[in-house]
C-alpha positions in Angstrom: 3.5 -38.6 19.8 6.7 -40.6 20.3 7.8 -42.9 23.0 10.0 -40.8 24.8 7.8 -37.8 25.2 5.1 -40.4 26.2 7.5 -41.7 29.1 8.7 -37.9 30.1 4.6 -37.3 30.4 4.2 -40.3 32.2 6.7 -39.3 35.0 5.2 -35.7 35.3 1.8 -37.4 35.6 2.9 -39.7 38.4 4.8 -37.0 40.2 1.9 -34.5 40.0 -1.0 -37.2 40.6 0.8 -39.4 43.0 3.0 -36.7 45.0 6.0 -38.7 44.5 9.3 -37.5 44.2 10.5 -37.8 40.8 13.8 -39.6 42.0 11.8 -42.7 43.1 10.1 -42.7 39.7 13.0 -42.6 37.6 14.7 -45.0 39.8 12.1 -47.3 39.3 12.2 -46.9 35.5 16.1 -47.3 35.6 15.7 -50.5 37.6 12.9 -52.0 35.1 15.1 -51.2 32.1 18.1 -52.8 34.0 16.2 -55.7 35.0 14.9 -56.2 31.4 18.3 -55.8 29.8 20.3 -58.3 32.4 17.4 -61.0 31.6 18.0 -60.2 27.7 21.6 -60.9 28.2 21.4 -63.3 31.0 23.6 -61.4 33.2 26.5 -61.6 31.1 27.3 -57.9 30.9 28.3 -55.1 33.4 25.1 -52.8 32.5 23.8 -49.5 33.8 20.5 -47.7 33.3 20.0 -43.9 33.3 17.4 -41.6 33.0 17.9 -38.5 30.7 15.5 -35.9 31.4 16.1 -33.8 28.5 15.4 -36.3 26.1 12.7 -38.2 28.5 14.3 -41.5 27.8 16.3 -44.3 29.8 19.6 -45.0 28.3 21.4 -48.2 28.7 25.1 -48.6 29.0 27.3 -51.5 28.7 30.5 -51.0 30.4 33.8 -53.0 29.2 37.7 -53.1 30.3 40.1 -52.2 27.1 42.8 -54.8 26.9 45.1 -56.3 24.2 44.0 -59.8 24.2 40.3 -60.3 25.0 39.7 -63.4 27.0 35.7 -62.5 28.1 34.0 -60.8 24.9 31.1 -59.9 27.2 33.3 -57.8 29.7 36.6 -56.8 27.3 37.1 -54.8 24.1 40.3 -54.4 22.1 42.0 -51.2 22.1 41.3 -50.8 18.3 37.2 -51.2 19.1 37.6 -48.9 21.9 39.0 -45.9 19.8 36.0 -46.3 17.6 34.1 -45.0 20.7 36.5 -42.9 22.0 40.2 -41.7 20.5 41.7 -40.9 23.8 41.0 -44.4 25.5 44.1 -46.5 26.5 44.6 -50.0 27.7 43.2 -50.6 31.4 40.4 -48.0 30.7 36.9 -48.6 31.4 34.5 -47.4 29.1 30.6 -47.4 28.9 28.8 -47.9 25.5 25.4 -46.9 25.0 23.6 -49.6 23.4 20.5 -49.1 21.1 17.1 -49.0 23.4 15.4 -51.1 20.4 16.9 -54.1 21.6 15.1 -54.5 24.7 12.1 -51.8 24.5 9.4 -54.1 24.6 10.6 -56.1 27.5 11.5 -53.0 29.3 8.2 -51.4 28.8 6.1 -54.5 30.2 8.8 -55.0 33.1 8.7 -51.2 33.6 5.1 -51.0 34.0 4.9 -53.8 36.7 8.1 -52.4 38.6 6.5 -48.7 38.3 3.1 -50.1 39.6 4.9 -51.5 42.8 7.5 -48.8 43.5 4.5 -46.2 43.2 2.8 -48.5 45.6 5.8 -48.2 48.0 6.5 -44.6 47.7 2.8 -43.8 48.3 2.9 -45.7 51.6 6.2 -44.5 52.4 4.6 -40.6 51.9 1.7 -41.5 54.1 3.9 -43.1 56.9 6.3 -40.1 56.5 3.3 -37.8 57.0 2.1 -39.0 60.0 4.6 -40.5 62.1 5.2 -37.3 63.6 1.7 -36.9 64.3 1.0 -39.5 67.1 -0.7 -37.6 69.7 -2.7 -35.2 67.6 -6.2 -34.8 67.1 -7.8 -35.6 63.4 -11.0 -35.3 61.8 -12.1 -38.0 59.2 -15.3 -39.7 57.9 -16.3 -43.3 58.9 -15.7 -45.2 55.5 -16.7 -48.8 56.5 -16.8 -51.4 59.2 -14.6 -54.6 59.7 -15.9 -57.2 62.3 -17.0 -54.1 64.5 -14.3 -51.9 64.0 -14.2 -48.5 62.0 -12.0 -47.8 58.9 -11.8 -43.8 59.0 -10.7 -41.9 56.0 -8.2 -39.1 56.7 -8.3 -38.1 52.9 -4.4 -39.0 52.3 -4.9 -42.5 54.1 -7.2 -44.5 56.1 -7.1 -45.2 59.8 -8.2 -47.9 62.1 -10.5 -47.1 65.3 -10.8 -50.5 67.3 -14.3 -51.1 68.8 -12.2 -51.0 72.3 -10.9 -47.6 71.6 -14.5 -46.2 71.6 -16.5 -45.0 74.6 -19.2 -47.3 75.7 -22.5 -46.9 74.1 -20.9 -44.8 71.2 -21.9 -45.4 67.6 -21.2 -44.5 64.3 -22.8 -44.9 60.8 -21.2 -44.9 57.4 -20.6 -41.4 56.2 -20.6 -39.7 60.0 -17.9 -37.4 60.8 -15.4 -38.4 63.5 -12.9 -36.8 65.5 -10.3 -39.0 67.4 -6.7 -39.0 68.7 -3.8 -40.5 66.8 -2.1 -43.3 69.1 0.2 -45.0 66.9 1.3 -45.9 63.2 2.9 -48.8 62.4 4.6 -50.1 58.9 3.1 -53.3 58.0 3.6 -55.7 54.8 0.4 -53.8 53.8 1.3 -50.6 54.3 1.2 -48.0 57.0 -1.2 -48.6 59.7 -2.8 -45.5 61.5 -4.3 -46.3 65.1 -7.2 -44.2 66.6 -8.6 -43.9 69.9 -11.5 -41.7 71.7 -10.8 -43.3 75.1 -7.5 -42.0 75.9 -6.9 -39.4 78.3 -4.5 -37.4 75.8 -7.5 -37.1 73.6 -9.3 -35.0 76.5 -6.3 -33.0 76.9 -6.5 -32.2 73.2 -10.1 -31.1 73.2 -9.0 -28.8 76.1 -5.9 -27.3 74.0 -8.4 -26.8 70.9 -11.0 -24.9 73.3 -8.8 -23.0 75.8 -6.1 -20.4 74.2 -4.6 -20.2 77.4 -3.6 -23.9 77.4 -2.4 -23.4 73.6 -0.5 -20.8 74.7 0.9 -22.1 77.6 -0.6 -19.9 80.4 -2.6 -22.6 81.6 -0.8 -26.1 82.2 -2.6 -29.7 82.2 -1.1 -31.4 85.0 -2.8 -35.0 84.8 -6.2 -36.3 83.1 -8.0 -39.4 84.2 -10.8 -40.8 82.4 -13.5 -43.5 82.6 -14.8 -43.1 79.1 -18.2 -42.5 78.3 -19.2 -41.9 82.2 -16.2 -39.6 84.0 -13.2 -37.7 83.9 -11.1 -35.4 85.9 -8.6 -32.8 84.8 -6.1 -31.0 87.1 -4.8 -27.6 85.7 -2.6 -25.1 87.0 -1.1 -21.6 86.3 1.7 -19.6 87.2 0.1 -16.4 86.4 -1.8 -15.1 89.5 -4.2 -13.1 87.1 -5.1 -16.3 85.7 -7.9 -18.8 86.8 -6.9 -21.9 85.3 -10.6 -23.6 86.2 -12.0 -20.6 85.1 -10.4 -20.7 81.7 -11.5 -24.3 81.2 -14.8 -23.8 82.0 -15.3 -20.5 79.5 -18.1 -17.9 79.6 -21.2 -19.6 80.8 -19.4 -23.0 80.5 -19.1 -22.7 76.8 -15.9 -24.3 76.4 -16.1 -27.1 78.6 -19.8 -27.5 77.3 -18.1 -28.0 74.0 -15.7 -30.8 75.3 -18.5 -32.6 76.9 -20.5 -32.5 73.6 -17.8 -33.8 71.8 -17.4 -36.9 74.3 -21.0 -37.6 74.0 -22.3 -36.2 77.6 -19.2 -37.3 79.5 -18.9 -35.6 83.0 -15.9 -33.7 83.8 -14.6 -32.1 86.8 -11.8 -29.5 86.8 -9.6 -29.7 89.5 -7.0 -26.6 90.5 -3.8 -28.5 91.1 -1.6 -27.4 94.1 1.7 -28.9 95.5 -0.1 -29.4 98.8 -1.3 -33.1 98.5 -3.8 -32.9 101.2 -5.3 -30.0 99.4 -5.3 -31.5 96.0 -6.7 -34.7 97.5 -9.8 -32.5 98.5 -10.2 -30.6 95.2 -9.8 -34.0 93.5 -12.7 -35.7 95.7 -15.0 -32.6 93.9 -17.7 -32.2 94.4 -17.8 -33.9 98.0 -16.6 -31.6 100.8 -13.7 -33.1 103.2 -13.5 -32.6 106.7 -9.9 -34.0 107.9 -7.1 -35.2 105.9 -4.3 -37.7 107.4 -1.2 -37.9 105.0 1.1 -40.9 105.1 3.8 -40.0 103.1 5.8 -43.2 103.9 3.0 -45.3 102.1 2.0 -42.5 100.0 -1.6 -42.9 101.3 -4.0 -40.6 102.6 -7.0 -41.0 105.1 -9.9 -38.6 104.3 -12.7 -37.9 106.5 -15.7 -36.5 105.4 -19.4 -35.7 106.9 -21.6 -38.5 106.9 -23.8 -36.9 104.1 -20.9 -36.5 101.8 -19.6 -40.3 101.8 -21.8 -41.3 99.0 -20.9 -38.3 97.4 -17.3 -38.4 97.8 -16.9 -42.2 96.8 -19.3 -42.0 94.0 -21.4 -44.7 92.0 -19.2 -48.0 92.3 -16.4 -46.3 93.8 -15.8 -43.9 90.5 -15.2 -40.4 92.0 -12.8 -41.8 94.5 -11.1 -44.0 92.2 -10.6 -41.6 89.7 -9.3 -38.9 92.6 -6.7 -41.5 93.4 -5.5 -41.9 90.0 -5.4 -38.1 89.4 -3.2 -37.6 92.5 -1.2 -40.8 92.2 -1.9 -41.4 96.0 -3.6 -44.0 97.7 -7.0 -42.6 99.1 -9.0 -44.2 102.0 -12.4 -42.4 102.8 -14.2 -42.5 106.0 -17.3 -40.7 107.5 -17.1 -38.5 110.4 -19.1 -41.4 112.7 -16.9 -44.0 111.5 -13.7 -42.2 112.5 -15.4 -41.5 115.8 -16.0 -45.4 116.2 -12.4 -45.7 115.4 -10.8 -43.6 117.8 -13.6 -44.9 120.4 -11.9 -48.4 120.0 -8.3 -46.8 120.5 -9.3 -45.8 124.0 -11.0 -49.2 124.9 -9.0 -52.0 126.4 -8.1 -55.2 124.9 -10.8 -57.4 126.5 -13.8 -54.9 125.4 -13.5 -53.2 129.1 -12.8 -49.4 129.3 -11.2 -47.5 132.1 -12.8 -44.5 133.6 -10.5 -42.0 131.8 -11.1 -43.9 128.4 -14.9 -43.9 128.8 -14.9 -40.4 129.7 -12.9 -39.7 126.3 -15.0 -41.9 124.3 -18.1 -39.7 125.6 -16.0 -36.7 124.5 -15.5 -38.3 120.9 -19.2 -39.5 120.2 -20.5 -36.0 121.7 -17.8 -34.4 119.2 -19.3 -36.3 116.3 -23.0 -36.1 116.9 -22.4 -32.4 116.8 -20.6 -32.0 113.8 -23.0 -34.3 111.7 -26.0 -36.0 111.4 -26.0 -39.6 111.7 -27.7 -41.7 108.9 -27.3 -44.7 106.9 -25.5 -43.8 103.9 -26.5 -45.3 100.7 -24.2 -45.3 97.3 -26.1 -42.7 94.8 -24.9 -41.3 91.7 -24.1 -37.5 92.1 
């Protein structure tokens, strides 16, 4: 098999196996040959290299100007000599003369090999970057390939991605070869190539999981308004639908809870509250505090804050373990939320009718009695301890 066929086959093989555009490879070959030729001729000549796909050869041309008197033999030629190449040439024309490839083929071959390897590597990196740059925010499946300082290198097939340890939920663990699902959060081009970053803790991952499980979300019938998470522990997702015939919460829960259970399983048991969204911020806040029930809501629009009153026996449930439930509700609504029990609220109202020095008027005393009586009739006063739902 001759050299030209070999070169043509090499180009075809690289294009096929590496999935790289043919122009990238031929450009690398041209550059390699041109570099070798310039080195051989010590950059004294005006050279161009072109790949001829018909014969599978890199052709090298030397360009010279046709002049009457030659002052630079490397860049000029007499009219008589030029007519041997082209009978129609005239003074002032620039002609390209093909140089024999044998003069630089060996050097070019070695240089081309190095350049091709480098360009192929760069092209592969560029291809991977272009493939993933528009996939930020997309869920991907991969295999745990290896571990580096506690971080996970995930094989996505065409590329490897990095899942930092901090992007895993607490108590999540994987072994080499395990399948893993994660969200692409960023892709950066570095000196070592594209770096794809993954996360399993981002709120957007929860939204994407529901989108994959709930056709109504994928079709736009049900809209996800907001998602908040404390990864590995609890999450709240607010959903809404313009279609009065569609229950957005029911759509997300699924038949016998199948849809939400699939999401919970993927997140290793993370509890999920599905909240119906409404423009009425007071009602939305009450929903967001689920599973606790609410007695009253006082809205302070100016300070973007709410004071929410709950029955005494619902206080610990509304607040949640270490304040988790109310904290997530505040993030879901984007409002500041202060929770009080009915008894504490009654005591606060009692103080409003007391004199500054602690003495109460007859009218305020009667009012205080009424407040306490009302509080006692609405709830059973008991000591509330923080406990998990």
